[in-house]
N, C-alpha and C positions, 0 to 999 in steps of 0.2 A: 677546368682552365689553366691551371696554372701549369701540368703537364705540356699542353700547347703553348705556353708561354716560354719553357724549354724549349723544346722544338724549336720553336721559332730563334730564339736567342743562339742554340745552339747553330743553325743552317746559317743565320748572320754570319756567324763566327767564320764559320766553313767557307761562304764565300767571298774574304780578305784577298785580296791579292796576296798570292805567294802562298798561300795556305791551299794541299793538298787533301784534307778534309781533318776531322776533330769525332772525337766522341767521349762521354762522361761511363764511367766504369764504377761500378760499384766495388772497392777495395777488398773487402773480406772475400767477395765470393766469385769476383773478377769479371760478373755479371754486366750488360753492356744494356745500358737505359736507351740512352739515345746515340745515334750518330750521324755524321751529316758528311758529304764531301765529294767529290771531283774525281778521287781516285778510285777502283771496285777496291773492294775487301776492307775497306774502312775497320767496319764490327771485326775481322780477324787478326786485324793488325793491331786494334785495341786491347782485346782480351790477351791476345800473346803479348802484350804493351806491359803489359799491368801485372804481370807475375814478375817483373822486375823491382818495381814496388814493395811486390811480397816479400819479395828475397831479400831487400831492405829491409822488411821489418823483422823477417827473421833473423836477420844479425846485427840489427842494430847495437844492442851493447858493443860489439866491436869498432862501433863509430862514434860512441857516448859521447868523448870529449870534441867533437866537432859539432856537436849540438843537434837536432831538429833537421831531417833532410827536408829543405824547401823545396825542391826540385831537382828534376834531373833528367838530361840530356842526352839519348844517345847517335853520335855521328856512322851512319852506316855510308858508303859508298855514294850511293846515289839520293840519300835525304837523311834526313834528321827526325826524330819522334822527342819530343819534349811530353814531359808528364809534371803535372802539378796537383797539389790538392785543390780541391773543387766545392767548397761547402764540408759539409757532418759526413764523414766516410764514402768519399766521390774524390774521384781523378779524375783528371780532365787530360785525356789525348793527344796531342798534336802533329798532325805529319805535315813535312816539309820536304822540299828539294835542298839540297846543301848550297847550293848559292840563290837561293829566292830572299828578294827583297820584300823582306815581310817589317810590319809599321808595328814594333813589339809592344809597343806603349800602349793602341788602339788594342790590338790583343791584350793587356792585361787590364783595360775597363771592361774590355766583354767579360773575363775572365771573374772578376769582382760580382759584373752584372749577373752571369751562371752561377755563382758559388752562394748568392743573395738569392737563388731562384731554390737553388738547390735546398737553402736550410728553412727555406717557406714551405714545401713540402710537407 
């Protein structure tokens, strides 16, 4: 039942205007738990993008003066990948087009809901 709630919440997030897709990825393993969106290859993007986060984890000592990483955004020519911790041991990968109008406040609210669902599993 909780897995269904998690999938439904992720699908609701992916349906937000301007979002192309999103996925929940286990940080250590890089395994995609759930993914949703309008763009093909969301799962592949999410698996690859989670490597960025693991690279930071391996190099964290180099950045210790800056504190813990809260989020990471990679800007590509045609799109943006946003990575954010989402519950214990999980990463939310969000794909958007470069100039999409996103309601980031609503996205943050939905992210908090997802994190709570992850932690309840």
